[in-house]
N, CA, C and O atoms as a MOPAC input file, in Angstrom:
PM7 MOZYME 1SCF
protein

 N      0.83800 1    -1.16800 1     0.00000 1
 C      0.00000 1     0.00000 1     0.00000 1
 C      0.89100 1     1.24100 1     0.00000 1
 O      1.74400 1     1.39900 1     0.87300 1
 N      0.69200 1     2.10500 1    -0.96500 1
 C      1.48500 1     3.31300 1    -1.09800 1
 C      1.22100 1     4.25300 1     0.07300 1
 O      0.07000 1     4.49500 1     0.43700 1
 N      2.28200 1     4.77400 1     0.65200 1
 C      2.13900 1     5.69900 1     1.76900 1
 C      2.03900 1     5.02400 1     3.12400 1
 O      1.95200 1     5.70400 1     4.14600 1
 N      2.04900 1     3.70800 1     3.14900 1
 C      1.96100 1     2.97900 1     4.40500 1
 C      3.25300 1     3.13800 1     5.19500 1
 O      4.33700 1     3.05800 1     4.61700 1
 N      3.16100 1     3.36000 1     6.50200 1
 C      4.37500 1     3.49300 1     7.29000 1
 C      5.15800 1     2.19200 1     7.39200 1
 O      6.33700 1     2.20000 1     7.74800 1
 N      4.50800 1     1.07600 1     7.08100 1
 C      5.16800 1    -0.20900 1     7.20700 1
 C      6.04700 1    -0.53200 1     6.00700 1
 O      6.95600 1    -1.35400 1     6.11900 1
 N      5.79700 1     0.10200 1     4.85100 1
 C      6.57100 1    -0.25000 1     3.67600 1
 C      6.70500 1     0.96000 1     2.74600 1
 O      5.74500 1     1.69700 1     2.52000 1
 N      7.90200 1     1.14400 1     2.22000 1
 C      8.16400 1     2.17700 1     1.24200 1
 C      8.42900 1     1.48100 1    -0.07700 1
 O      9.23300 1     0.55000 1    -0.12300 1
 N      7.75900 1     1.91800 1    -1.18600 1
 C      7.94600 1     1.22100 1    -2.46800 1
 C      9.41900 1     1.10700 1    -2.83800 1
 O     10.16100 1     2.08900 1    -2.79700 1
 N      9.83000 1    -0.10300 1    -3.19800 1
 C     11.18500 1    -0.35200 1    -3.63700 1
 C     12.19700 1    -0.52400 1    -2.52400 1
 O     13.37100 1    -0.76800 1    -2.80300 1
 N     11.78100 1    -0.40400 1    -1.26200 1
 C     12.72200 1    -0.51300 1    -0.15400 1
 C     12.39300 1    -1.63400 1     0.81800 1
 O     13.16200 1    -1.89600 1     1.74300 1
 N     11.28300 1    -2.28400 1     0.62500 1
 C     10.92500 1    -3.36500 1     1.52700 1
 C     10.34800 1    -2.84600 1     2.82400 1
 O     10.17200 1    -1.63700 1     2.97900 1
 N     10.04500 1    -3.74600 1     3.77700 1
 C      9.43900 1    -3.32700 1     5.03100 1
 C     10.39900 1    -2.47400 1     5.86300 1
 O     11.61600 1    -2.65200 1     5.82500 1
 N      9.81400 1    -1.55200 1     6.60800 1
 C     10.59200 1    -0.67500 1     7.47700 1
 C     10.83900 1    -1.40300 1     8.80100 1
 O      9.92400 1    -1.96300 1     9.40400 1
 N     12.09800 1    -1.37800 1     9.23200 1
 C     12.43200 1    -2.00400 1    10.50300 1
 C     12.44500 1    -0.91200 1    11.56900 1
 O     13.05000 1     0.14500 1    11.39000 1
 N     11.76800 1    -1.18800 1    12.67600 1
 C     11.77100 1    -0.24200 1    13.78500 1
 C     13.05200 1    -0.44000 1    14.56700 1
 O     13.42500 1    -1.56300 1    14.90600 1
 N     13.73200 1     0.68400 1    14.85300 1
 C     14.99300 1     0.61600 1    15.58900 1
 C     14.91200 1     1.52600 1    16.79600 1
 O     14.22300 1     2.54600 1    16.78500 1
 N     15.61100 1     1.14600 1    17.81300 1
 C     15.71200 1     1.99000 1    18.99700 1
 C     16.98900 1     2.80500 1    18.91500 1
 O     17.93200 1     2.45200 1    18.20600 1
 N     16.99700 1     3.90900 1    19.66000 1
 C     18.21000 1     4.71200 1    19.70900 1
 C     18.24300 1     5.77700 1    18.62500 1
 O     17.22500 1     6.39200 1    18.30700 1
 N     19.40600 1     5.98200 1    18.07200 1
 C     19.64500 1     7.03700 1    17.09100 1
 C     18.88800 1     6.77200 1    15.79000 1
 O     18.93200 1     5.65600 1    15.27200 1
 N     18.18800 1     7.79300 1    15.24800 1
 C     17.45000 1     7.58300 1    14.00300 1
 C     18.40500 1     7.37800 1    12.82700 1
 O     19.54600 1     7.83900 1    12.83900 1
 N     17.90400 1     6.67100 1    11.81200 1
 C     18.68800 1     6.45700 1    10.60300 1
 C     18.93300 1     7.77700 1     9.90000 1
 O     18.13100 1     8.70500 1    10.00300 1
 N     20.05000 1     7.85700 1     9.18400 1
 C     20.36000 1     9.02400 1     8.37300 1
 C     19.58100 1     8.90400 1     7.07700 1
 O     19.67700 1     7.90000 1     6.37100 1
 N     18.82400 1     9.91900 1     6.77900 1
 C     17.97300 1     9.88000 1     5.60100 1
 C     18.50900 1    10.88400 1     4.59300 1
 O     18.84200 1    12.01300 1     4.95500 1
 N     18.59300 1    10.48300 1     3.34000 1
 C     19.02700 1    11.40400 1     2.29900 1
 C     20.51900 1    11.66600 1     2.34500 1
 O     21.29900 1    10.82700 1     2.79600 1
 N     20.90000 1    12.82500 1     1.87900 1
 C     22.30800 1    13.22400 1     1.79100 1
 C     22.75500 1    13.77700 1     3.13500 1
 O     22.15700 1    14.72900 1     3.63500 1
 N     23.78400 1    13.20400 1     3.72400 1
 C     24.17700 1    13.58900 1     5.06100 1
 C     25.69400 1    13.55100 1     5.18100 1
 O     26.33200 1    12.60800 1     4.71400 1
 N     26.27500 1    14.57400 1     5.80700 1
 C     27.70600 1    14.61100 1     6.06200 1
 C     27.94000 1    14.78300 1     7.55100 1
 O     27.43800 1    15.72800 1     8.15900 1
 N     28.69700 1    13.87700 1     8.13400 1
 C     29.02000 1    13.97300 1     9.56000 1
 C     29.81800 1    15.22700 1     9.87100 1
 O     29.59000 1    15.87100 1    10.89400 1
 N     30.76300 1    15.58200 1     8.98400 1
 C     31.68200 1    16.66000 1     9.28700 1
 C     31.27200 1    18.00700 1     8.70200 1
 O     32.07300 1    18.94200 1     8.70100 1
 N     30.05900 1    18.12600 1     8.21100 1
 C     29.62100 1    19.39200 1     7.61900 1
 C     29.47700 1    20.44000 1     8.71100 1
 O     28.97900 1    20.16300 1     9.80200 1
 N     29.92200 1    21.64500 1     8.39300 1
 C     29.81500 1    22.74800 1     9.33200 1
 C     29.21800 1    23.95100 1     8.63900 1
 O     28.83600 1    23.87500 1     7.47200 1
 N     29.13700 1    25.05100 1     9.34300 1
 C     28.52900 1    26.24200 1     8.74000 1
 C     29.42100 1    26.83000 1     7.65300 1
 O     30.62500 1    26.99400 1     7.84600 1
 N     28.81900 1    27.14400 1     6.50700 1
 C     29.57000 1    27.85700 1     5.47300 1
 C     28.90800 1    29.19500 1     5.17400 1
 O     29.35100 1    29.92600 1     4.28800 1
 N     27.84300 1    29.51900 1     5.91500 1
 C     27.14700 1    30.80200 1     5.79800 1
 C     27.06300 1    31.45600 1     7.17200 1
 O     27.06400 1    30.77700 1     8.19800 1
 N     26.99200 1    32.76300 1     7.17500 1
 C     26.57000 1    33.45500 1     8.38400 1
 C     25.78400 1    34.68700 1     7.98300 1
 O     25.90400 1    35.18800 1     6.86400 1
 N     24.98000 1    35.16300 1     8.91500 1
 C     24.07500 1    36.27600 1     8.65900 1
 C     24.39000 1    37.39400 1     9.63700 1
 O     24.66300 1    37.13900 1    10.81000 1
 N     24.35200 1    38.61700 1     9.16600 1
 C     24.54900 1    39.78400 1    10.02000 1
 C     23.42800 1    40.77200 1     9.75700 1
 O     23.13100 1    41.08700 1     8.60500 1
 N     22.80500 1    41.26200 1    10.81700 1
 C     21.74000 1    42.25700 1    10.72900 1
 C     22.33900 1    43.61000 1    11.10100 1
 O     23.11200 1    43.71000 1    12.05400 1
 N     21.98200 1    44.64600 1    10.35200 1
 C     22.45300 1    45.99000 1    10.64500 1
 C     21.49900 1    46.58700 1    11.68800 1
 O     20.35800 1    46.92400 1    11.37300 1
 N     21.97600 1    46.71400 1    12.93300 1
 C     21.16400 1    47.24300 1    14.02600 1
 C     21.39700 1    48.72400 1    14.28900 1
 O     20.51100 1    49.41700 1    14.78900 1
 N     22.58500 1    49.20500 1    13.95200 1
 C     22.88400 1    50.61200 1    14.20300 1
 C     23.68500 1    51.16900 1    13.02900 1
 O     24.35900 1    50.42000 1    12.32200 1
 N     23.61000 1    52.47500 1    12.82400 1
 C     24.21100 1    53.06400 1    11.62600 1
 C     25.72200 1    53.29200 1    11.71400 1
 O     26.25500 1    54.09600 1    10.94900 1
 N     26.42200 1    52.61700 1    12.61300 1
 C     27.87400 1    52.73100 1    12.66400 1
 C     28.47300 1    51.53800 1    11.92600 1
 O     28.12400 1    50.38800 1    12.19300 1
 N     29.35700 1    51.82200 1    11.02000 1
 C     29.88100 1    50.75800 1    10.16700 1
 C     31.39700 1    50.63400 1    10.26300 1
 O     32.05700 1    50.38800 1     9.25300 1
 N     31.96100 1    50.80100 1    11.45700 1
 C     33.40500 1    50.72500 1    11.60900 1
 C     33.96300 1    49.34500 1    11.34500 1
 O     35.02400 1    49.20700 1    10.73500 1
 N     33.25400 1    48.31200 1    11.80200 1
 C     33.68500 1    46.93400 1    11.58100 1
 C     32.49100 1    46.01300 1    11.74300 1
 O     31.44700 1    46.42000 1    12.25200 1
 N     32.64700 1    44.78000 1    11.31300 1
 C     31.55700 1    43.80900 1    11.36200 1
 C     32.05800 1    42.56200 1    12.07400 1
 O     33.07800 1    41.98800 1    11.69200 1
 N     31.34300 1    42.14800 1    13.10100 1
 C     31.75200 1    40.96000 1    13.85000 1
 C     31.37900 1    39.69400 1    13.08100 1
 O     30.27800 1    39.57100 1    12.54500 1
 N     32.32100 1    38.76600 1    13.04200 1
 C     32.08100 1    37.44900 1    12.45400 1
 C     31.61500 1    36.55300 1    13.59900 1
 O     32.26100 1    36.52400 1    14.64700 1
 N     30.50800 1    35.81800 1    13.42900 1
 C     29.98600 1    34.99700 1    14.53700 1
 C     31.02900 1    34.01700 1    15.08300 1
 O     31.80600 1    33.42500 1    14.33400 1
 N     31.01800 1    33.86700 1    16.39600 1
 C     31.99400 1    32.99200 1    17.05900 1
 C     31.90000 1    31.54500 1    16.59500 1
 O     32.92300 1    30.87900 1    16.44300 1
 N     30.68100 1    31.04900 1    16.36900 1
 C     30.52400 1    29.65800 1    15.93100 1
 C     31.14300 1    29.45300 1    14.55100 1
 O     31.70200 1    28.39200 1    14.27400 1
 N     31.04700 1    30.46500 1    13.68500 1
 C     31.64900 1    30.39200 1    12.35100 1
 C     33.17800 1    30.35800 1    12.47800 1
 O     33.84200 1    29.55100 1    11.82700 1
 N     33.72200 1    31.22700 1    13.30800 1
 C     35.17200 1    31.27900 1    13.51500 1
 C     35.66000 1    29.97800 1    14.15500 1
 O     36.70400 1    29.44800 1    13.77600 1
 N     34.91000 1    29.47500 1    15.11400 1
 C     35.29400 1    28.24200 1    15.80300 1
 C     35.37000 1    27.07000 1    14.82500 1
 O     36.28900 1    26.25300 1    14.90000 1
 N     34.40700 1    26.98900 1    13.91100 1
 C     34.38600 1    25.87400 1    12.96500 1
 C     35.56200 1    25.93500 1    12.00300 1
 O     36.20400 1    24.91700 1    11.74500 1
 N     35.85300 1    27.12300 1    11.46800 1
 C     36.90700 1    27.24300 1    10.46800 1
 C     38.27200 1    27.52300 1    11.06200 1
 O     39.28000 1    27.45200 1    10.35900 1
 N     38.31900 1    27.84100 1    12.34900 1
 C     39.61200 1    28.08800 1    12.97700 1
 C     40.19000 1    29.41900 1    12.54500 1
 O     39.64600 1    30.47600 1    12.86800 1
 N     41.26500 1    29.37000 1    11.83200 1
 C     41.96500 1    30.58900 1    11.43100 1
 C     41.22900 1    31.30300 1    10.30800 1
 O     40.89900 1    30.69800 1     9.28800 1
 N     40.97700 1    32.58000 1    10.49800 1
 C     40.39300 1    33.43600 1     9.46400 1
 C     41.55400 1    34.22100 1     8.85900 1
 O     42.31700 1    34.84000 1     9.60200 1
 N     41.71500 1    34.21500 1     7.51800 1
 C     42.84000 1    34.93600 1     6.92400 1
 C     42.75000 1    36.44200 1     7.19600 1
 O     41.65900 1    36.98200 1     7.37600 1
 N     43.89200 1    37.10200 1     7.22400 1
 C     43.90700 1    38.53300 1     7.53500 1
 C     43.39800 1    39.38200 1     6.37500 1
 O     42.98000 1    40.51900 1     6.59500 1
 N     43.42000 1    38.86800 1     5.15500 1
 C     42.89300 1    39.57600 1     3.98900 1
 C     41.84400 1    38.71100 1     3.32000 1
 O     42.08200 1    37.53800 1     3.03500 1
 N     40.66800 1    39.30200 1     3.06700 1
 C     39.58500 1    38.57100 1     2.41500 1
 C     39.01500 1    39.41600 1     1.27800 1
 O     39.16600 1    40.63700 1     1.24600 1
 N     38.36000 1    38.73100 1     0.35700 1
 C     37.63700 1    39.40400 1    -0.72100 1
 C     36.17200 1    39.06100 1    -0.55600 1
 O     35.81000 1    37.89000 1    -0.44300 1
 N     35.32400 1    40.08800 1    -0.54100 1
 C     33.88100 1    39.90300 1    -0.43800 1
 C     33.27500 1    40.30200 1    -1.77400 1
 O     33.48600 1    41.41800 1    -2.24700 1
 N     32.52100 1    39.38700 1    -2.38400 1
 C     31.93300 1    39.61200 1    -3.69600 1
 C     30.41900 1    39.63800 1    -3.58100 1
 O     29.82000 1    38.72600 1    -3.01100 1
 N     29.79400 1    40.68600 1    -4.12400 1
 C     28.33400 1    40.77100 1    -4.10800 1
 C     27.76100 1    39.96800 1    -5.26100 1
 O     28.49700 1    39.50300 1    -6.13000 1
 N     26.44700 1    39.80800 1    -5.26600 1
 C     25.79100 1    39.08100 1    -6.34900 1
 C     25.83400 1    39.85400 1    -7.67000 1
 O     25.53100 1    39.28800 1    -8.72000 1
 N     26.20400 1    41.13800 1    -7.63300 1
 C     26.37100 1    41.90700 1    -8.86700 1
 C     27.84000 1    41.94400 1    -9.28700 1
 O     28.23500 1    42.72800 1   -10.15000 1
 N     28.63700 1    41.08200 1    -8.66000 1
 C     30.04100 1    40.86400 1    -8.99500 1
 C     30.95000 1    42.04400 1    -8.66200 1
 O     31.99400 1    42.20500 1    -9.29400 1
 N     30.58100 1    42.86700 1    -7.68900 1
 C     31.47900 1    43.89800 1    -7.16900 1
 C     32.33500 1    43.24600 1    -6.08700 1
 O     31.81300 1    42.59200 1    -5.18400 1
 N     33.62900 1    43.42500 1    -6.18100 1
 C     34.56300 1    42.84400 1    -5.20800 1
 C     35.05700 1    43.90800 1    -4.25700 1
 O     35.35200 1    45.03200 1    -4.66300 1
 N     35.14500 1    43.55100 1    -2.99200 1
 C     35.70100 1    44.44300 1    -1.97800 1
 C     36.80800 1    43.70800 1    -1.25100 1
 O     36.63000 1    42.57400 1    -0.80500 1
 N     37.94200 1    44.35700 1    -1.13600 1
 C     39.05800 1    43.78900 1    -0.37700 1
 C     38.96500 1    44.31900 1     1.04400 1
 O     38.85800 1    45.52400 1     1.26800 1
 N     39.00800 1    43.39500 1     2.00200 1
 C     38.87800 1    43.77200 1     3.39900 1
 C     39.91300 1    43.03300 1     4.22600 1
 O     40.46700 1    42.02100 1     3.79800 1
 N     40.16100 1    43.55300 1     5.41100 1
 C     41.03800 1    42.85800 1     6.34100 1
 C     40.20200 1    42.35000 1     7.50400 1
 O     39.12600 1    42.87300 1     7.79400 1
 N     40.71100 1    41.33300 1     8.15400 1
 C     40.06000 1    40.82000 1     9.35800 1
 C     41.00700 1    41.01700 1    10.52900 1
 O     42.22100 1    41.12500 1    10.36000 1
 N     40.42900 1    41.06000 1    11.70700 1
 C     41.22900 1    41.27400 1    12.90900 1
 C     40.68300 1    40.40400 1    14.02100 1
 O     39.47000 1    40.26000 1    14.17000 1
 N     41.58400 1    39.82300 1    14.80600 1
 C     41.19700 1    39.02900 1    15.97200 1
 C     41.42900 1    39.85000 1    17.22900 1
 O     42.44400 1    40.53400 1    17.36200 1
 N     40.48200 1    39.77400 1    18.14500 1
 C     40.61400 1    40.35700 1    19.48000 1
 C     40.14300 1    39.29600 1    20.46100 1
 O     38.94400 1    39.06900 1    20.61700 1
 N     41.07500 1    38.66500 1    21.10400 1
 C     40.78800 1    37.54900 1    22.00300 1
 C     40.05500 1    36.45700 1    21.22400 1
 O     40.60800 1    35.90500 1    20.27300 1
 N     38.81300 1    36.13600 1    21.61600 1
 C     38.05400 1    35.08800 1    20.93400 1
 C     37.14100 1    35.63400 1    19.83500 1
 O     36.40700 1    34.87000 1    19.20800 1
 N     37.18000 1    36.93200 1    19.59800 1
 C     36.31600 1    37.55800 1    18.59600 1
 C     37.08800 1    37.82200 1    17.31300 1
 O     38.30400 1    38.01200 1    17.33500 1
 N     36.36800 1    37.83400 1    16.19000 1
 C     36.95100 1    38.16500 1    14.89200 1
 C     36.05000 1    39.18900 1    14.21600 1
 O     34.82500 1    39.12800 1    14.32600 1
 N     36.67100 1    40.12600 1    13.52000 1
 C     35.94400 1    41.20400 1    12.86700 1
 C     36.42700 1    41.39400 1    11.43700 1
 O     37.60100 1    41.18000 1    11.13500 1
 N     35.50200 1    41.80200 1    10.54900 1
 C     35.89300 1    42.34500 1     9.25800 1
 C     36.14300 1    43.81300 1     9.54100 1
 O     35.26400 1    44.51600 1    10.03900 1
 N     37.34400 1    44.27400 1     9.22400 1
 C     37.78000 1    45.58000 1     9.70300 1
 C     37.95200 1    46.55600 1     8.53700 1
 O     36.96500 1    47.09800 1     8.04000 1
 N     39.15800 1    46.78000 1     8.10800 1
 C     39.40500 1    47.73700 1     7.02400 1
 C     38.71500 1    47.28200 1     5.75300 1
 O     38.78400 1    46.11200 1     5.37700 1
 N     38.05500 1    48.21100 1     5.10300 1
 C     37.29900 1    47.89500 1     3.89000 1
 C     35.80900 1    47.77200 1     4.14500 1
 O     35.00700 1    47.95300 1     3.22900 1
 N     35.42800 1    47.46400 1     5.38000 1
 C     34.01200 1    47.31200 1     5.69500 1
 C     33.26200 1    48.63800 1     5.57500 1
 O     32.14900 1    48.67200 1     5.05100 1
 N     33.86000 1    49.72600 1     6.05500 1
 C     33.21800 1    51.04100 1     5.98900 1
 C     32.96000 1    51.43300 1     4.54300 1
 O     31.87100 1    51.90200 1     4.21200 1
 N     33.95800 1    51.24300 1     3.67600 1
 C     33.79400 1    51.57000 1     2.25600 1
 C     32.67700 1    50.73100 1     1.63700 1
 O     31.86900 1    51.24500 1     0.86400 1
 N     32.63000 1    49.45300 1     1.97000 1
 C     31.57800 1    48.57100 1     1.45400 1
 C     30.20600 1    49.06500 1     1.89800 1
 O     29.28100 1    49.13900 1     1.08900 1
 N     30.07000 1    49.40200 1     3.17500 1
 C     28.78400 1    49.85500 1     3.71900 1
 C     28.32000 1    51.14300 1     3.04300 1
 O     27.13100 1    51.30500 1     2.76900 1
 N     29.24500 1    52.05500 1     2.77400 1
 C     28.88600 1    53.32400 1     2.13300 1
 C     28.53400 1    53.11700 1     0.66700 1
 O     27.51200 1    53.61300 1     0.19300 1
 N     29.37600 1    52.38900 1    -0.04700 1
 C     29.15500 1    52.17100 1    -1.47500 1
 C     27.84100 1    51.44300 1    -1.73800 1
 O     27.14000 1    51.75600 1    -2.70000 1
 N     27.50700 1    50.47700 1    -0.89000 1
 C     26.28200 1    49.70400 1    -1.08400 1
 C     25.11300 1    50.27300 1    -0.28500 1
 O     24.05500 1    49.64800 1    -0.20300 1
 N     25.29700 1    51.44800 1     0.30100 1
 C     24.24500 1    52.19100 1     0.98900 1
 C     23.48800 1    51.32900 1     1.99800 1
 O     22.25700 1    51.28700 1     1.99800 1
 N     24.24400 1    50.64200 1     2.85700 1
 C     23.61700 1    49.79400 1     3.87100 1
 C     22.84800 1    50.65100 1     4.86100 1
 O     23.27600 1    51.74300 1     5.23400 1
 N     21.69800 1    50.12800 1     5.27800 1
 C     20.81600 1    50.85300 1     6.18600 1
 C     20.43800 1    49.96700 1     7.37000 1
 O     20.49900 1    48.74000 1     7.29200 1
 N     20.04800 1    50.60900 1     8.46100 1
 C     19.56100 1    49.88700 1     9.62900 1
 C     18.34600 1    49.06400 1     9.20100 1
 O     17.47100 1    49.55800 1     8.48900 1
 N     18.30000 1    47.82100 1     9.63600 1
 C     17.19700 1    46.92200 1     9.29600 1
 C     17.53900 1    45.97400 1     8.16100 1
 O     16.86300 1    44.96100 1     7.98200 1
 N     18.56800 1    46.27900 1     7.39700 1
 C     18.97500 1    45.35700 1     6.34500 1
 C     19.78200 1    44.22600 1     6.96900 1
 O     20.32600 1    44.36600 1     8.06500 1
 N     19.85400 1    43.10400 1     6.25600 1
 C     20.71700 1    42.03000 1     6.72600 1
 C     21.47200 1    41.45600 1     5.55000 1
 O     21.04000 1    41.53500 1     4.40000 1
 N     22.61000 1    40.87700 1     5.87100 1
 C     23.51000 1    40.35800 1     4.85600 1
 C     23.81100 1    38.90500 1     5.15200 1
 O     24.02300 1    38.53300 1     6.30600 1
 N     23.83000 1    38.08200 1     4.11700 1
 C     24.26700 1    36.70200 1     4.27400 1
 C     25.62500 1    36.56900 1     3.61200 1
 O     25.81800 1    36.99300 1     2.47200 1
 N     26.55400 1    35.98200 1     4.32700 1
 C     27.90200 1    35.74600 1     3.83800 1
 C     28.08000 1    34.24700 1     3.63800 1
 O     27.69900 1    33.45400 1     4.49800 1
 N     28.65100 1    33.86400 1     2.51700 1
 C     28.94900 1    32.45600 1     2.24600 1
 C     30.43200 1    32.31700 1     1.97600 1
 O     31.00400 1    33.05500 1     1.17300 1
 N     31.04800 1    31.36600 1     2.65200 1
 C     32.46900 1    31.10500 1     2.44000 1
 C     32.62500 1    30.36600 1     1.11800 1
 O     32.12600 1    29.25200 1     0.95600 1
 N     33.32800 1    31.00000 1     0.16700 1
 C     33.55200 1    30.41700 1    -1.15400 1
 C     34.89700 1    29.69700 1    -1.17900 1
 O     35.01100 1    28.60600 1    -1.73900 1
 N     35.90000 1    30.29800 1    -0.58100 1
 C     37.22200 1    29.68900 1    -0.44100 1
 C     37.80300 1    30.19200 1     0.87200 1
 O     37.11600 1    30.87700 1     1.62900 1
 N     39.04600 1    29.86600 1     1.14800 1
 C     39.63200 1    30.27100 1     2.42700 1
 C     39.71700 1    31.78200 1     2.57000 1
 O     39.75000 1    32.28500 1     3.69400 1
 N     39.75400 1    32.52300 1     1.46400 1
 C     39.88600 1    33.98100 1     1.53600 1
 C     38.77200 1    34.73500 1     0.82300 1
 O     38.81500 1    35.96300 1     0.74900 1
 N     37.77000 1    34.02500 1     0.29500 1
 C     36.71300 1    34.70900 1    -0.45700 1
 C     35.33500 1    34.36400 1     0.09300 1
 O     35.03100 1    33.21200 1     0.40300 1
 N     34.51300 1    35.40500 1     0.20300 1
 C     33.13800 1    35.26200 1     0.67500 1
 C     32.21200 1    35.93800 1    -0.32700 1
 O     32.54600 1    36.97900 1    -0.89300 1
 N     31.05300 1    35.33900 1    -0.53900 1
 C     30.02900 1    36.02000 1    -1.33700 1
 C     29.00400 1    36.57500 1    -0.36200 1
 O     28.73900 1    35.98100 1     0.68300 1
 N     28.42700 1    37.72500 1    -0.71300 1
 C     27.47300 1    38.37100 1     0.17700 1
 C     26.22100 1    38.73100 1    -0.61100 1
 O     26.29700 1    39.15600 1    -1.76400 1
 N     25.07700 1    38.55700 1     0.02100 1
 C     23.79300 1    38.98100 1    -0.54100 1
 C     23.15100 1    39.88900 1     0.49800 1
 O     23.12600 1    39.57300 1     1.68700 1
 N     22.63000 1    41.02400 1     0.03400 1
 C     22.03500 1    42.02500 1     0.91900 1
 C     20.51400 1    41.94300 1     0.79400 1
 O     19.98200 1    41.88000 1    -0.31400 1
 N     19.81700 1    41.94400 1     1.93200 1
 C     18.35600 1    41.92700 1     1.97600 1
 C     17.87400 1    43.14600 1     2.74600 1
 O     18.54300 1    43.61400 1     3.66800 1
 N     16.70400 1    43.66000 1     2.36300 1
 C     16.15100 1    44.80100 1     3.09200 1
 C     15.24600 1    44.31700 1     4.21900 1
 O     15.13000 1    43.11400 1     4.45100 1
 N     14.60100 1    45.26000 1     4.92300 1
 C     13.77300 1    44.92100 1     6.09000 1
 C     12.53500 1    44.10200 1     5.73000 1
 O     11.89100 1    43.54600 1     6.62000 1
 N     12.18500 1    44.01400 1     4.42900 1
 C     11.04700 1    43.18800 1     4.00600 1
 C     11.49700 1    41.80300 1     3.56200 1
 O     10.70200 1    41.03600 1     3.01900 1
 N     12.76600 1    41.47800 1     3.78900 1
 C     13.36400 1    40.19500 1     3.40000 1
 C     13.46000 1    40.03600 1     1.88100 1
 O     13.46100 1    38.91900 1     1.36300 1
 N     13.54000 1    41.15700 1     1.18200 1
 C     13.68300 1    41.16000 1    -0.26800 1
 C     15.12600 1    41.47400 1    -0.61500 1
 O     15.73500 1    42.37100 1    -0.03200 1
 N     15.66800 1    40.72800 1    -1.57100 1
 C     17.05200 1    40.92900 1    -1.98100 1
 C     17.24400 1    42.32100 1    -2.55400 1
 O     16.45300 1    42.77100 1    -3.38300 1
 N     18.28800 1    42.99800 1    -2.11700 1
 C     18.63700 1    44.32500 1    -2.61500 1
 C     19.66500 1    44.13200 1    -3.72400 1
 O     20.71300 1    43.52400 1    -3.50600 1
 N     19.36900 1    44.64000 1    -4.89000 1
 C     20.30300 1    44.55600 1    -5.99800 1
 C     20.92100 1    45.93200 1    -6.15700 1
 O     20.28500 1    46.85600 1    -6.66500 1
 N     22.16000 1    46.06100 1    -5.72200 1
 C     22.82800 1    47.35100 1    -5.84100 1
 C     24.18000 1    47.14400 1    -6.49500 1
 O     24.92200 1    46.21900 1    -6.16300 1
 N     24.47300 1    48.00400 1    -7.40700 1
 C     25.76200 1    47.95600 1    -8.07900 1
 C     26.63300 1    49.05300 1    -7.52200 1
 O     26.14900 1    50.07500 1    -7.03500 1
 N     27.90500 1    48.82600 1    -7.60000 1
 C     28.85900 1    49.83700 1    -7.18500 1
 C     28.64700 1    51.06900 1    -8.06100 1
 O     28.71100 1    50.95700 1    -9.28600 1
 N     28.39800 1    52.23500 1    -7.47600 1
 C     28.12100 1    53.42200 1    -8.29100 1
 C     29.29700 1    53.87400 1    -9.14000 1
 O     29.13200 1    54.69900 1   -10.03900 1
 N     30.47800 1    53.34600 1    -8.86600 1
 C     31.65300 1    53.72400 1    -9.63000 1
 C     31.80300 1    52.91600 1   -10.90600 1
 O     32.61300 1    53.25900 1   -11.76700 1
 N     31.02900 1    51.84600 1   -11.03600 1
 C     31.10700 1    50.98300 1   -12.20500 1
 C     29.68400 1    50.64300 1   -12.64400 1
 O     29.09600 1    49.68400 1   -12.14500 1
 N     29.13800 1    51.40300 1   -13.55400 1
 C     27.74600 1    51.22700 1   -13.95200 1
 C     27.51900 1    50.18200 1   -15.01800 1
 O     26.38700 1    50.02300 1   -15.47400 1
 N     28.54500 1    49.46300 1   -15.43900 1
 C     28.34700 1    48.43000 1   -16.45400 1
 C     28.58700 1    47.05300 1   -15.84700 1
 O     28.71400 1    46.92200 1   -14.62900 1
 N     28.64800 1    46.04100 1   -16.67800 1
 C     28.78900 1    44.67200 1   -16.19600 1
 C     30.21800 1    44.27200 1   -15.87000 1
 O     30.47000 1    43.10400 1   -15.57100 1
 N     31.14900 1    45.19300 1   -15.91700 1
 C     32.52900 1    44.83300 1   -15.60700 1
 C     32.68100 1    44.59000 1   -14.12000 1
 O     31.91000 1    45.10000 1   -13.30700 1
 N     33.66700 1    43.81700 1   -13.78500 1
 C     33.94500 1    43.55700 1   -12.36800 1
 C     34.54800 1    44.80000 1   -11.76100 1
 O     35.34200 1    45.48300 1   -12.40800 1
 N     34.19100 1    45.10300 1   -10.54900 1
 C     34.77000 1    46.26400 1    -9.88600 1
 C     35.44300 1    45.83200 1    -8.60300 1
 O     35.10700 1    44.79800 1    -8.02500 1
 N     36.38200 1    46.62400 1    -8.17100 1
 C     37.05700 1    46.38900 1    -6.90500 1
 C     36.94400 1    47.68100 1    -6.11100 1
 O     37.35600 1    48.74200 1    -6.57900 1
 N     36.38800 1    47.59200 1    -4.92100 1
 C     36.16600 1    48.76100 1    -4.08400 1
 C     37.34300 1    48.90000 1    -3.12800 1
 O     37.66700 1    47.96900 1    -2.39100 1
 N     37.96800 1    50.04100 1    -3.14400 1
 C     39.04700 1    50.36000 1    -2.21500 1
 C     38.61500 1    51.55900 1    -1.39700 1
 O     37.63100 1    52.21700 1    -1.73200 1
 N     39.33500 1    51.84800 1    -0.33600 1
 C     39.01000 1    52.97700 1     0.54100 1
 C     38.99600 1    54.30100 1    -0.22200 1
 O     38.21900 1    55.18600 1     0.13500 1
 N     39.83300 1    54.47700 1    -1.27400 1
 C     39.90700 1    55.76400 1    -1.94300 1
 C     38.67300 1    56.09500 1    -2.77400 1
 O     38.54100 1    57.22400 1    -3.24700 1
 N     37.75900 1    55.13200 1    -2.96500 1
 C     36.50400 1    55.42400 1    -3.67200 1
 C     35.56900 1    56.26000 1    -2.81500 1
 O     34.69500 1    56.94800 1    -3.34300 1
 N     35.74000 1    56.21100 1    -1.50500 1
 C     34.80700 1    56.86100 1    -0.60300 1
 C     35.21600 1    58.29100 1    -0.35600 1
 O     34.54300 1    59.00600 1     0.38700 1

């Protein structure tokens, strides 16, 4: 009988087991976070804290990173450690100004490689913000440095 809890088509009868549930579908024991989210709560953009759980999983965060938006604008930034905390430091202010970040927006960061992250910006309605670097109005790749601001 299709949909019966006792049998799944093509898999035979289901065996009831005690203890830990079976792994269903695609599963990795060692998978960790490759994304983190940051909400803009206040209009100061001196630096951006990287979540502790993200830093803990990946260990060492490189001192220089490249952040790429979905419109292919690249920003070079530095990171800094202070005790157990890690921050995106130099370059963050320029990124925030160029992309006109506002209180209530949130950003998702995805680790692409050891030194590269992709970022997507959402507004307070959870809608993706599509903003291009105002210094490059065409489809060419841009690199944002502090001197643009």
